PQR file with spaces between the fields and no chain letter, atoms N, CA, C, O and H, PARSE charges and radii, in Angstrom:
ATOM       1  N    MET     1       0.818   -1.194    0.000 -0.4000 1.5000
ATOM       2  CA   MET     1       0.000    0.000    0.000 -0.0000 2.0000
ATOM       3  C    MET     1       0.864    1.261    0.000  0.5500 1.7000
ATOM       4  O    MET     1       0.474    2.280   -0.571 -0.5500 1.4000
ATOM       5  N    LYS     2       2.015    1.198    0.627 -0.4000 1.5000
ATOM       6  CA   LYS     2       2.856    2.385    0.694 -0.0000 2.0000
ATOM       7  C    LYS     2       3.463    2.730   -0.650  0.5500 1.7000
ATOM       8  O    LYS     2       3.855    3.873   -0.880 -0.5500 1.4000
ATOM       9  H    LYS     2       2.332    0.371    1.091  0.4000 1.0000
ATOM      10  N    SER     3       3.544    1.756   -1.538 -0.4000 1.5000
ATOM      11  CA   SER     3       4.154    2.013   -2.838 -0.0000 2.0000
ATOM      12  C    SER     3       3.182    2.679   -3.817  0.5500 1.7000
ATOM      13  O    SER     3       3.597    3.126   -4.887 -0.5500 1.4000
ATOM      14  H    SER     3       3.225    0.826   -1.351  0.4000 1.0000
ATOM      15  N    ILE     4       1.912    2.750   -3.468 -0.4000 1.5000
ATOM      16  CA   ILE     4       0.927    3.385   -4.342 -0.0000 2.0000
ATOM      17  C    ILE     4       1.038    4.892   -4.184  0.5500 1.7000
ATOM      18  O    ILE     4       0.993    5.423   -3.075 -0.5500 1.4000
ATOM      19  H    ILE     4       1.575    2.388   -2.599  0.4000 1.0000
ATOM      20  N    THR     5       1.183    5.565   -5.313 -0.4000 1.5000
ATOM      21  CA   THR     5       1.260    7.023   -5.267 -0.0000 2.0000
ATOM      22  C    THR     5       0.028    7.613   -5.941  0.5500 1.7000
ATOM      23  O    THR     5      -0.408    7.152   -6.996 -0.5500 1.4000
ATOM      24  H    THR     5       1.220    5.133   -6.214  0.4000 1.0000
ATOM      25  N    VAL     6      -0.512    8.629   -5.317 -0.4000 1.5000
ATOM      26  CA   VAL     6      -1.682    9.309   -5.849 -0.0000 2.0000
ATOM      27  C    VAL     6      -1.347   10.793   -5.943  0.5500 1.7000
ATOM      28  O    VAL     6      -0.778   11.374   -5.018 -0.5500 1.4000
ATOM      29  H    VAL     6      -0.158    9.004   -4.460  0.4000 1.0000
ATOM      30  N    LYS     7      -1.704   11.392   -7.063 -0.4000 1.5000
ATOM      31  CA   LYS     7      -1.398   12.804   -7.260 -0.0000 2.0000
ATOM      32  C    LYS     7      -2.250   13.663   -6.339  0.5500 1.7000
ATOM      33  O    LYS     7      -3.341   13.272   -5.924 -0.5500 1.4000
ATOM      34  H    LYS     7      -2.167   10.920   -7.814  0.4000 1.0000
ATOM      35  N    LYS     8      -1.728   14.836   -6.030 -0.4000 1.5000
ATOM      36  CA   LYS     8      -2.456   15.757   -5.162 -0.0000 2.0000
ATOM      37  C    LYS     8      -3.752   16.234   -5.813  0.5500 1.7000
ATOM      38  O    LYS     8      -4.727   16.518   -5.117 -0.5500 1.4000
ATOM      39  H    LYS     8      -0.842   15.154   -6.366  0.4000 1.0000
ATOM      40  N    THR     9      -3.768   16.323   -7.140 -0.4000 1.5000
ATOM      41  CA   THR     9      -4.999   16.754   -7.816 -0.0000 2.0000
ATOM      42  C    THR     9      -6.103   15.716   -7.643  0.5500 1.7000
ATOM      43  O    THR     9      -7.281   16.067   -7.588 -0.5500 1.4000
ATOM      44  H    THR     9      -2.975   16.093   -7.705  0.4000 1.0000
ATOM      45  N    THR    10      -5.731   14.451   -7.557 -0.4000 1.5000
ATOM      46  CA   THR    10      -6.718   13.395   -7.343 -0.0000 2.0000
ATOM      47  C    THR    10      -7.342   13.533   -5.958  0.5500 1.7000
ATOM      48  O    THR    10      -8.555   13.391   -5.799 -0.5500 1.4000
ATOM      49  H    THR    10      -4.773   14.166   -7.601  0.4000 1.0000
ATOM      50  N    TYR    11      -6.507   13.811   -4.957 -0.4000 1.5000
ATOM      51  CA   TYR    11      -7.036   14.060   -3.613 -0.0000 2.0000
ATOM      52  C    TYR    11      -7.957   15.270   -3.609  0.5500 1.7000
ATOM      53  O    TYR    11      -8.995   15.261   -2.946 -0.5500 1.4000
ATOM      54  H    TYR    11      -5.522   13.927   -5.087  0.4000 1.0000
ATOM      55  N    LEU    12      -7.586   16.300   -4.337 -0.4000 1.5000
ATOM      56  CA   LEU    12      -8.396   17.516   -4.411 -0.0000 2.0000
ATOM      57  C    LEU    12      -9.753   17.227   -5.043  0.5500 1.7000
ATOM      58  O    LEU    12     -10.781   17.691   -4.550 -0.5500 1.4000
ATOM      59  H    LEU    12      -6.743   16.307   -4.875  0.4000 1.0000
ATOM      60  N    ILE    13      -9.759   16.468   -6.124 -0.4000 1.5000
ATOM      61  CA   ILE    13     -11.012   16.126   -6.805 -0.0000 2.0000
ATOM      62  C    ILE    13     -11.896   15.281   -5.897  0.5500 1.7000
ATOM      63  O    ILE    13     -13.100   15.524   -5.807 -0.5500 1.4000
ATOM      64  H    ILE    13      -8.924   16.090   -6.524  0.4000 1.0000
ATOM      65  N    ILE    14     -11.319   14.300   -5.229 -0.4000 1.5000
ATOM      66  CA   ILE    14     -12.095   13.461   -4.320 -0.0000 2.0000
ATOM      67  C    ILE    14     -12.675   14.301   -3.191  0.5500 1.7000
ATOM      68  O    ILE    14     -13.836   14.131   -2.821 -0.5500 1.4000
ATOM      69  H    ILE    14     -10.341   14.103   -5.303  0.4000 1.0000
ATOM      70  N    GLY    15     -11.877   15.198   -2.649 -0.4000 1.5000
ATOM      71  CA   GLY    15     -12.353   16.070   -1.587 -0.0000 2.0000
ATOM      72  C    GLY    15     -13.471   16.988   -2.044  0.5500 1.7000
ATOM      73  O    GLY    15     -14.444   17.191   -1.318 -0.5500 1.4000
ATOM      74  H    GLY    15     -10.934   15.336   -2.950  0.4000 1.0000
ATOM      75  N    LEU    16     -13.342   17.545   -3.245 -0.4000 1.5000
ATOM      76  CA   LEU    16     -14.378   18.431   -3.780 -0.0000 2.0000
ATOM      77  C    LEU    16     -15.681   17.687   -4.034  0.5500 1.7000
ATOM      78  O    LEU    16     -16.757   18.178   -3.692 -0.5500 1.4000
ATOM      79  H    LEU    16     -12.552   17.380   -3.835  0.4000 1.0000
ATOM      80  N    VAL    17     -15.588   16.511   -4.629 -0.4000 1.5000
ATOM      81  CA   VAL    17     -16.796   15.728   -4.907 -0.0000 2.0000
ATOM      82  C    VAL    17     -17.484   15.325   -3.605  0.5500 1.7000
ATOM      83  O    VAL    17     -18.710   15.376   -3.505 -0.5500 1.4000
ATOM      84  H    VAL    17     -14.714   16.112   -4.906  0.4000 1.0000
ATOM      85  N    THR    18     -16.700   14.928   -2.616 -0.4000 1.5000
ATOM      86  CA   THR    18     -17.271   14.568   -1.325 -0.0000 2.0000
ATOM      87  C    THR    18     -17.940   15.767   -0.672  0.5500 1.7000
ATOM      88  O    THR    18     -19.044   15.655   -0.140 -0.5500 1.4000
ATOM      89  H    THR    18     -15.704   14.887   -2.697  0.4000 1.0000
ATOM      90  N    SER    19     -17.272   16.909   -0.713 -0.4000 1.5000
ATOM      91  CA   SER    19     -17.840   18.122   -0.117 -0.0000 2.0000
ATOM      92  C    SER    19     -19.131   18.533   -0.798  0.5500 1.7000
ATOM      93  O    SER    19     -20.101   18.891   -0.129 -0.5500 1.4000
ATOM      94  H    SER    19     -16.375   17.000   -1.145  0.4000 1.0000
ATOM      95  N    VAL    20     -19.151   18.486   -2.118 -0.4000 1.5000
ATOM      96  CA   VAL    20     -20.353   18.867   -2.855 -0.0000 2.0000
ATOM      97  C    VAL    20     -21.498   17.910   -2.570  0.5500 1.7000
ATOM      98  O    VAL    20     -22.648   18.334   -2.460 -0.5500 1.4000
ATOM      99  H    VAL    20     -18.363   18.196   -2.661  0.4000 1.0000
ATOM     100  N    SER    21     -21.194   16.619   -2.450 -0.4000 1.5000
ATOM     101  CA   SER    21     -22.265   15.660   -2.174 -0.0000 2.0000
ATOM     102  C    SER    21     -22.837   15.867   -0.775  0.5500 1.7000
ATOM     103  O    SER    21     -24.051   15.787   -0.592 -0.5500 1.4000
ATOM     104  H    SER    21     -20.260   16.274   -2.539  0.4000 1.0000
ATOM     105  N    PHE    22     -21.982   16.132    0.221 -0.4000 1.5000
ATOM     106  CA   PHE    22     -22.480   16.405    1.568 -0.0000 2.0000
ATOM     107  C    PHE    22     -23.290   17.699    1.599  0.5500 1.7000
ATOM     108  O    PHE    22     -24.339   17.758    2.240 -0.5500 1.4000
ATOM     109  H    PHE    22     -20.995   16.197    0.073  0.4000 1.0000
ATOM     110  N    LEU    23     -22.816   18.719    0.920 -0.4000 1.5000
ATOM     111  CA   LEU    23     -23.533   19.991    0.879 -0.0000 2.0000
ATOM     112  C    LEU    23     -24.889   19.824    0.203  0.5500 1.7000
ATOM     113  O    LEU    23     -25.887   20.375    0.668 -0.5500 1.4000
ATOM     114  H    LEU    23     -21.963   18.670    0.400  0.4000 1.0000
ATOM     115  N    THR    24     -24.932   19.072   -0.885 -0.4000 1.5000
ATOM     116  CA   THR    24     -26.194   18.834   -1.582 -0.0000 2.0000
ATOM     117  C    THR    24     -27.170   18.074   -0.691  0.5500 1.7000
ATOM     118  O    THR    24     -28.350   18.419   -0.630 -0.5500 1.4000
ATOM     119  H    THR    24     -24.122   18.625   -1.263  0.4000 1.0000
ATOM     120  N    GLY    25     -26.692   17.054   -0.009 -0.4000 1.5000
ATOM     121  CA   GLY    25     -27.555   16.303    0.898 -0.0000 2.0000
ATOM     122  C    GLY    25     -28.073   17.167    2.032  0.5500 1.7000
ATOM     123  O    GLY    25     -29.239   17.066    2.416 -0.5500 1.4000
ATOM     124  H    GLY    25     -25.733   16.774   -0.059  0.4000 1.0000
ATOM     125  N    TYR    26     -27.209   18.015    2.566 -0.4000 1.5000
ATOM     126  CA   TYR    26     -27.627   18.913    3.645 -0.0000 2.0000
ATOM     127  C    TYR    26     -28.690   19.884    3.161  0.5500 1.7000
ATOM     128  O    TYR    26     -29.697   20.102    3.834 -0.5500 1.4000
ATOM     129  H    TYR    26     -26.262   18.097    2.254  0.4000 1.0000
ATOM     130  N    LEU    27     -28.461   20.465    1.992 -0.4000 1.5000
ATOM     131  CA   LEU    27     -29.422   21.438    1.459 -0.0000 2.0000
ATOM     132  C    LEU    27     -30.760   20.787    1.128  0.5500 1.7000
ATOM     133  O    LEU    27     -31.814   21.361    1.404 -0.5500 1.4000
ATOM     134  H    LEU    27     -27.643   20.288    1.445  0.4000 1.0000
ATOM     135  N    LEU    28     -30.728   19.598    0.541 -0.4000 1.5000
ATOM     136  CA   LEU    28     -31.973   18.901    0.233 -0.0000 2.0000
ATOM     137  C    LEU    28     -32.733   18.538    1.503  0.5500 1.7000
ATOM     138  O    LEU    28     -33.957   18.656    1.555 -0.5500 1.4000
ATOM     139  H    LEU    28     -29.872   19.132    0.317  0.4000 1.0000
ATOM     140  N    GLY    29     -32.011   18.102    2.518 -0.4000 1.5000
ATOM     141  CA   GLY    29     -32.651   17.797    3.794 -0.0000 2.0000
ATOM     142  C    GLY    29     -33.241   19.030    4.436  0.5500 1.7000
ATOM     143  O    GLY    29     -34.324   18.978    5.019 -0.5500 1.4000
ATOM     144  H    GLY    29     -31.016   18.006    2.475  0.4000 1.0000
ATOM     145  N    ASP    30     -32.535   20.137    4.330 -0.4000 1.5000
ATOM     146  CA   ASP    30     -33.026   21.386    4.895 -0.0000 2.0000
ATOM     147  C    ASP    30     -34.281   21.864    4.160  0.5500 1.7000
ATOM     148  O    ASP    30     -35.232   22.330    4.789 -0.5500 1.4000
ATOM     149  H    ASP    30     -31.656   20.180    3.856  0.4000 1.0000
ATOM     150  N    ILE    31     -34.282   21.749    2.844 -0.4000 1.5000
ATOM     151  CA   ILE    31     -35.451   22.151    2.055 -0.0000 2.0000
ATOM     152  C    ILE    31     -36.642   21.263    2.378  0.5500 1.7000
ATOM     153  O    ILE    31     -37.759   21.754    2.542 -0.5500 1.4000
ATOM     154  H    ILE    31     -33.510   21.371    2.334  0.4000 1.0000
ATOM     155  N    LEU    32     -36.409   19.948    2.471 -0.4000 1.5000
ATOM     156  CA   LEU    32     -37.490   19.036    2.841 -0.0000 2.0000
ATOM     157  C    LEU    32     -38.027   19.347    4.231  0.5500 1.7000
ATOM     158  O    LEU    32     -39.231   19.263    4.475 -0.5500 1.4000
ATOM     159  H    LEU    32     -35.501   19.549    2.338  0.4000 1.0000
ATOM     160  N    GLY    33     -37.122   19.709    5.142 -0.4000 1.5000
ATOM     161  CA   GLY    33     -37.541   20.051    6.495 -0.0000 2.0000
ATOM     162  C    GLY    33     -38.425   21.282    6.537  0.5500 1.7000
ATOM     163  O    GLY    33     -39.311   21.386    7.385 -0.5500 1.4000
ATOM     164  H    GLY    33     -36.144   19.777    4.943  0.4000 1.0000
ATOM     165  N    ILE    34     -38.191   22.205    5.635 -0.4000 1.5000
ATOM     166  CA   ILE    34     -39.013   23.415    5.572 -0.0000 2.0000
ATOM     167  C    ILE    34     -40.349   23.122    4.897  0.5500 1.7000
ATOM     168  O    ILE    34     -41.398   23.565    5.365 -0.5500 1.4000
ATOM     169  H    ILE    34     -37.471   22.120    4.946  0.4000 1.0000
ATOM     170  N    LEU    35     -40.303   22.378    3.800 -0.4000 1.5000
ATOM     171  CA   LEU    35     -41.527   22.132    3.023 -0.0000 2.0000
ATOM     172  C    LEU    35     -42.486   21.196    3.749  0.5500 1.7000
ATOM     173  O    LEU    35     -43.674   21.491    3.876 -0.5500 1.4000
ATOM     174  H    LEU    35     -39.451   22.018    3.421  0.4000 1.0000
ATOM     175  N    ILE    36     -41.975   20.085    4.215 -0.4000 1.5000
ATOM     176  CA   ILE    36     -42.829   19.091    4.872 -0.0000 2.0000
ATOM     177  C    ILE    36     -42.123   18.592    6.140  0.5500 1.7000
ATOM     178  O    ILE    36     -41.471   17.548    6.112 -0.5500 1.4000
ATOM     179  H    ILE    36     -41.010   19.845    4.111  0.4000 1.0000
ATOM     180  N    PRO    37     -42.247   19.326    7.243 -0.5600 1.5000
ATOM     181  CA   PRO    37     -41.451   19.004    8.435  0.2800 2.0000
ATOM     182  C    PRO    37     -41.748   17.642    9.054  0.5500 1.7000
ATOM     183  O    PRO    37     -40.807   16.930    9.404 -0.5500 1.4000
ATOM     184  N    LYS    38     -42.997   17.250    9.205 -0.4000 1.5000
ATOM     185  CA   LYS    38     -43.310   15.967    9.845 -0.0000 2.0000
ATOM     186  C    LYS    38     -42.847   14.797    8.984  0.5500 1.7000
ATOM     187  O    LYS    38     -42.280   13.827    9.487 -0.5500 1.4000
ATOM     188  H    LYS    38     -43.762   17.828    8.921  0.4000 1.0000
ATOM     189  N    VAL    39     -43.093   14.899    7.692 -0.4000 1.5000
ATOM     190  CA   VAL    39     -42.697   13.805    6.792 -0.0000 2.0000
ATOM     191  C    VAL    39     -41.180   13.641    6.801  0.5500 1.7000
ATOM     192  O    VAL    39     -40.679   12.516    6.772 -0.5500 1.4000
ATOM     193  H    VAL    39     -43.553   15.687    7.283  0.4000 1.0000
ATOM     194  N    SER    40     -40.444   14.755    6.840 -0.4000 1.5000
ATOM     195  CA   SER    40     -38.990   14.655    6.819 -0.0000 2.0000
ATOM     196  C    SER    40     -38.464   14.017    8.109  0.5500 1.7000
ATOM     197  O    SER    40     -37.464   13.301    8.081 -0.5500 1.4000
ATOM     198  H    SER    40     -40.850   15.669    6.864  0.4000 1.0000
ATOM     199  N    GLU    41     -39.136   14.274    9.239 -0.4000 1.5000
ATOM     200  CA   GLU    41     -38.722   13.617   10.485 -0.0000 2.0000
ATOM     201  C    GLU    41     -38.917   12.110   10.390  0.5500 1.7000
ATOM     202  O    GLU    41     -38.024   11.341   10.747 -0.5500 1.4000
ATOM     203  H    GLU    41     -39.949   14.856    9.261  0.4000 1.0000
ATOM     204  N    TYR    42     -40.073   11.691    9.915 -0.4000 1.5000
ATOM     205  CA   TYR    42     -40.338   10.259    9.772 -0.0000 2.0000
ATOM     206  C    TYR    42     -39.416    9.636    8.737  0.5500 1.7000
ATOM     207  O    TYR    42     -38.926    8.523    8.930 -0.5500 1.4000
ATOM     208  H    TYR    42     -40.799   12.315    9.626  0.4000 1.0000
ATOM     209  N    LEU    43     -39.177   10.343    7.645 -0.4000 1.5000
ATOM     210  CA   LEU    43     -38.302    9.826    6.598 -0.0000 2.0000
ATOM     211  C    LEU    43     -36.882    9.643    7.122  0.5500 1.7000
ATOM     212  O    LEU    43     -36.232    8.642    6.820 -0.5500 1.4000
ATOM     213  H    LEU    43     -39.575   11.247    7.489  0.4000 1.0000
ATOM     214  N    GLY    44     -36.398   10.607    7.906 -0.4000 1.5000
ATOM     215  CA   GLY    44     -35.066   10.480    8.499 -0.0000 2.0000
ATOM     216  C    GLY    44     -34.986    9.296    9.440  0.5500 1.7000
ATOM     217  O    GLY    44     -33.995    8.566    9.438 -0.5500 1.4000
ATOM     218  H    GLY    44     -36.925   11.420    8.151  0.4000 1.0000
ATOM     219  N    GLY    45     -36.023    9.097   10.248 -0.4000 1.5000
ATOM     220  CA   GLY    45     -36.050    7.950   11.155 -0.0000 2.0000
ATOM     221  C    GLY    45     -36.070    6.635   10.409  0.5500 1.7000
ATOM     222  O    GLY    45     -35.380    5.688   10.787 -0.5500 1.4000
ATOM     223  H    GLY    45     -36.828    9.690   10.250  0.4000 1.0000
ATOM     224  N    ILE    46     -36.857    6.574    9.355 -0.4000 1.5000
ATOM     225  CA   ILE    46     -36.930    5.341    8.547 -0.0000 2.0000
ATOM     226  C    ILE    46     -35.589    5.049    7.894  0.5500 1.7000
ATOM     227  O    ILE    46     -35.165    3.895    7.831 -0.5500 1.4000
ATOM     228  H    ILE    46     -37.417    7.343    9.048  0.4000 1.0000
ATOM     229  N    ILE    47     -34.918    6.093    7.407 -0.4000 1.5000
ATOM     230  CA   ILE    47     -33.607    5.892    6.781 -0.0000 2.0000
ATOM     231  C    ILE    47     -32.618    5.343    7.798  0.5500 1.7000
ATOM     232  O    ILE    47     -31.867    4.418    7.490 -0.5500 1.4000
ATOM     233  H    ILE    47     -35.263    7.030    7.458  0.4000 1.0000
ATOM     234  N    PHE    48     -32.606    5.907    9.020 -0.4000 1.5000
ATOM     235  CA   PHE    48     -31.712    5.400   10.053 -0.0000 2.0000
ATOM     236  C    PHE    48     -32.040    3.959   10.412  0.5500 1.7000
ATOM     237  O    PHE    48     -31.130    3.154   10.608 -0.5500 1.4000
ATOM     238  H    PHE    48     -33.216    6.658    9.270  0.4000 1.0000
ATOM     239  N    LEU    49     -33.311    3.618   10.501 -0.4000 1.5000
ATOM     240  CA   LEU    49     -33.691    2.238   10.797 -0.0000 2.0000
ATOM     241  C    LEU    49     -33.236    1.286    9.699  0.5500 1.7000
ATOM     242  O    LEU    49     -32.729    0.202    9.988 -0.5500 1.4000
ATOM     243  H    LEU    49     -34.051    4.272   10.341  0.4000 1.0000
ATOM     244  N    LEU    50     -33.413    1.681    8.445 -0.4000 1.5000
ATOM     245  CA   LEU    50     -33.006    0.828    7.334 -0.0000 2.0000
ATOM     246  C    LEU    50     -31.494    0.633    7.311  0.5500 1.7000
ATOM     247  O    LEU    50     -31.009   -0.470    7.060 -0.5500 1.4000
ATOM     248  H    LEU    50     -33.824    2.561    8.210  0.4000 1.0000
ATOM     249  N    ILE    51     -30.749    1.710    7.573 -0.4000 1.5000
ATOM     250  CA   ILE    51     -29.291    1.580    7.613 -0.0000 2.0000
ATOM     251  C    ILE    51     -28.879    0.645    8.749  0.5500 1.7000
ATOM     252  O    ILE    51     -27.997   -0.195    8.574 -0.5500 1.4000
ATOM     253  H    ILE    51     -31.143    2.606    7.776  0.4000 1.0000
ATOM     254  N    GLY    52     -29.512    0.789    9.906 -0.4000 1.5000
ATOM     255  CA   GLY    52     -29.213   -0.093   11.034 -0.0000 2.0000
ATOM     256  C    GLY    52     -29.523   -1.544   10.728  0.5500 1.7000
ATOM     257  O    GLY    52     -28.739   -2.434   11.058 -0.5500 1.4000
ATOM     258  H    GLY    52     -30.229    1.472   10.049  0.4000 1.0000
ATOM     259  N    CYS    53     -30.665   -1.789   10.098 -0.4000 1.5000
ATOM     260  CA   CYS    53     -31.032   -3.164    9.728 -0.0000 2.0000
ATOM     261  C    CYS    53     -30.042   -3.741    8.722  0.5500 1.7000
ATOM     262  O    CYS    53     -29.689   -4.917    8.799 -0.5500 1.4000
ATOM     263  H    CYS    53     -31.302   -1.067    9.830  0.4000 1.0000
ATOM     264  N    TYR    54     -29.596   -2.914    7.779 -0.4000 1.5000
ATOM     265  CA   TYR    54     -28.641   -3.370    6.780 -0.0000 2.0000
ATOM     266  C    TYR    54     -27.312   -3.748    7.431  0.5500 1.7000
ATOM     267  O    TYR    54     -26.735   -4.789    7.115 -0.5500 1.4000
ATOM     268  H    TYR    54     -29.883   -1.958    7.717  0.4000 1.0000
ATOM     269  N    VAL    55     -26.828   -2.902    8.343 -0.4000 1.5000
ATOM     270  CA   VAL    55     -25.570   -3.193    9.035 -0.0000 2.0000
ATOM     271  C    VAL    55     -25.715   -4.450    9.873  0.5500 1.7000
ATOM     272  O    VAL    55     -24.804   -5.278    9.904 -0.5500 1.4000
ATOM     273  H    VAL    55     -27.297   -2.057    8.600  0.4000 1.0000
ATOM     274  N    LEU    56     -26.840   -4.608   10.551 -0.4000 1.5000
ATOM     275  CA   LEU    56     -27.086   -5.804   11.353 -0.0000 2.0000
ATOM     276  C    LEU    56     -27.137   -7.042   10.465  0.5500 1.7000
ATOM     277  O    LEU    56     -26.583   -8.083   10.819 -0.5500 1.4000
ATOM     278  H    LEU    56     -27.579   -3.936   10.526  0.4000 1.0000
ATOM     279  N    TRP    57     -27.790   -6.937    9.331 -0.4000 1.5000
ATOM     280  CA   TRP    57     -27.874   -8.065    8.382 -0.0000 2.0000
ATOM     281  C    TRP    57     -26.480   -8.464    7.900  0.5500 1.7000
ATOM     282  O    TRP    57     -26.172   -9.653    7.816 -0.5500 1.4000
ATOM     283  H    TRP    57     -28.240   -6.092    9.044  0.4000 1.0000
ATOM     284  N    GLN    58     -25.634   -7.476    7.580 -0.4000 1.5000
ATOM     285  CA   GLN    58     -24.278   -7.784    7.147 -0.0000 2.0000
ATOM     286  C    GLN    58     -23.507   -8.501    8.253  0.5500 1.7000
ATOM     287  O    GLN    58     -22.783   -9.458    7.981 -0.5500 1.4000
ATOM     288  H    GLN    58     -25.884   -6.511    7.648  0.4000 1.0000
ATOM     289  N    TRP    59     -23.657   -8.047    9.495 -0.4000 1.5000
ATOM     290  CA   TRP    59     -22.952   -8.653   10.614 -0.0000 2.0000
ATOM     291  C    TRP    59     -23.402  -10.106   10.809  0.5500 1.7000
ATOM     292  O    TRP    59     -22.571  -10.992   11.007 -0.5500 1.4000
ATOM     293  H    TRP    59     -24.245   -7.270    9.716  0.4000 1.0000
ATOM     294  N    VAL    60     -24.705  -10.347   10.753 -0.4000 1.5000
ATOM     295  CA   VAL    60     -25.225  -11.705   10.917 -0.0000 2.0000
ATOM     296  C    VAL    60     -24.715  -12.598    9.800  0.5500 1.7000
ATOM     297  O    VAL    60     -24.331  -13.741   10.047 -0.5500 1.4000
ATOM     298  H    VAL    60     -25.380   -9.628   10.592  0.4000 1.0000
ATOM     299  N    ASP    61     -24.708  -12.096    8.586 -0.4000 1.5000
ATOM     300  CA   ASP    61     -24.222  -12.873    7.447 -0.0000 2.0000
ATOM     301  C    ASP    61     -22.740  -13.197    7.614  0.5500 1.7000
ATOM     302  O    ASP    61     -22.306  -14.306    7.301 -0.5500 1.4000
ATOM     303  H    ASP    61     -25.020  -11.168    8.385  0.4000 1.0000
ATOM     304  N    GLU    62     -21.965  -12.233    8.108 -0.4000 1.5000
ATOM     305  CA   GLU    62     -20.540  -12.459    8.356 -0.0000 2.0000
ATOM     306  C    GLU    62     -20.328  -13.513    9.440  0.5500 1.7000
ATOM     307  O    GLU    62     -19.429  -14.346    9.331 -0.5500 1.4000
ATOM     308  H    GLU    62     -22.318  -11.333    8.363  0.4000 1.0000
ATOM     309  N    GLN    63     -21.146  -13.478   10.474 -0.4000 1.5000
ATOM     310  CA   GLN    63     -21.031  -14.463   11.547 -0.0000 2.0000
ATOM     311  C    GLN    63     -21.388  -15.853   11.050  0.5500 1.7000
ATOM     312  O    GLN    63     -20.763  -16.836   11.449 -0.5500 1.4000
ATOM     313  H    GLN    63     -21.877  -12.801   10.562  0.4000 1.0000
ATOM     314  N    LYS    64     -22.394  -15.943   10.176 -0.4000 1.5000
ATOM     315  CA   LYS    64     -22.757  -17.243    9.605 -0.0000 2.0000
ATOM     316  C    LYS    64     -21.598  -17.826    8.805  0.5500 1.7000
ATOM     317  O    LYS    64     -21.333  -19.026    8.874 -0.5500 1.4000
ATOM     318  H    LYS    64     -22.901  -15.145    9.852  0.4000 1.0000
ATOM     319  N    GLU    65     -20.908  -16.974    8.045 -0.4000 1.5000
ATOM     320  CA   GLU    65     -19.763  -17.446    7.266 -0.0000 2.0000
ATOM     321  C    GLU    65     -18.648  -17.936    8.180  0.5500 1.7000
ATOM     322  O    GLU    65     -18.029  -18.966    7.912 -0.5500 1.4000
ATOM     323  H    GLU    65     -21.123  -16.000    7.989  0.4000 1.0000
ATOM     324  N    LYS    66     -18.389  -17.198    9.262 -0.4000 1.5000
ATOM     325  CA   LYS    66     -17.346  -17.616   10.201 -0.0000 2.0000
ATOM     326  C    LYS    66     -17.694  -18.940   10.850  0.5500 1.7000
ATOM     327  O    LYS    66     -16.823  -19.795   11.011 -0.5500 1.4000
ATOM     328  H    LYS    66     -18.891  -16.361    9.480  0.4000 1.0000
ATOM     329  N    ILE    67     -18.955  -19.127   11.225 -0.4000 1.5000
ATOM     330  CA   ILE    67     -19.383  -20.377   11.858 -0.0000 2.0000
ATOM     331  C    ILE    67     -19.285  -21.533   10.867  0.5500 1.7000
ATOM     332  O    ILE    67     -18.881  -22.636   11.237 -0.5500 1.4000
ATOM     333  H    ILE    67     -19.662  -18.433   11.094  0.4000 1.0000
ATOM     334  N    SER    68     -19.650  -21.288    9.615 -0.4000 1.5000
ATOM     335  CA   SER    68     -19.590  -22.364    8.633 -0.0000 2.0000
ATOM     336  C    SER    68     -18.143  -22.763    8.331  0.5500 1.7000
ATOM     337  O    SER    68     -17.886  -23.905    7.951 -0.5500 1.4000
ATOM     338  H    SER    68     -19.978  -20.393    9.315  0.4000 1.0000
ATOM     339  N    GLU    69     -17.194  -21.828    8.497 -0.4000 1.5000
ATOM     340  CA   GLU    69     -15.783  -22.181    8.294 -0.0000 2.0000
ATOM     341  C    GLU    69     -15.260  -23.030    9.457  0.5500 1.7000
ATOM     342  O    GLU    69     -14.439  -23.924    9.255 -0.5500 1.4000
ATOM     343  H    GLU    69     -17.404  -20.900    8.806  0.4000 1.0000
ATOM     344  N    VAL    70     -15.733  -22.750   10.660 -0.4000 1.5000
ATOM     345  CA   VAL    70     -15.261  -23.470   11.841 -0.0000 2.0000
ATOM     346  C    VAL    70     -15.935  -24.828   11.947  0.5500 1.7000
ATOM     347  O    VAL    70     -15.288  -25.824   12.268 -0.5500 1.4000
ATOM     348  H    VAL    70     -16.401  -22.024   10.823  0.4000 1.0000
ATOM     349  N    LEU    71     -17.231  -24.868   11.679 -0.4000 1.5000
ATOM     350  CA   LEU    71     -18.002  -26.108   11.815 -0.0000 2.0000
ATOM     351  C    LEU    71     -18.458  -26.585   10.437  0.5500 1.7000
ATOM     352  O    LEU    71     -19.577  -26.281   10.023 -0.5500 1.4000
ATOM     353  H    LEU    71     -17.757  -24.058   11.418  0.4000 1.0000
ATOM     354  N    PRO    72     -17.620  -27.319    9.728 -0.5600 1.5000
ATOM     355  CA   PRO    72     -18.046  -27.801    8.411  0.2800 2.0000
ATOM     356  C    PRO    72     -19.158  -28.853    8.555  0.5500 1.7000
ATOM     357  O    PRO    72     -19.193  -29.609    9.525 -0.5500 1.4000
ATOM     358  N    ARG    73     -20.030  -28.880    7.602 -0.4000 1.5000
ATOM     359  CA   ARG    73     -21.166  -29.825    7.648 -0.0000 2.0000
ATOM     360  C    ARG    73     -20.874  -31.088    6.917  0.5500 1.7000
ATOM     361  O    ARG    73     -21.721  -31.979    6.862 -0.5500 1.4000
ATOM     362  H    ARG    73     -20.001  -28.265    6.814  0.4000 1.0000
């Protein structure tokens, strides 16, 4: 990994794209919060629940793989 070199312009582009995407998400969330405040609260909660379920599903799937490696059938 240490032998990989990346130009500074590549870091700059990645940083700019990341910044613009976060800013866009923030602005869209803010606009939704103004236009439809209750719906945006529920939508934010649902998104957090879905992300949590997805992370939990990945963890369970990873544990199943580890168990199947230790205990062959």
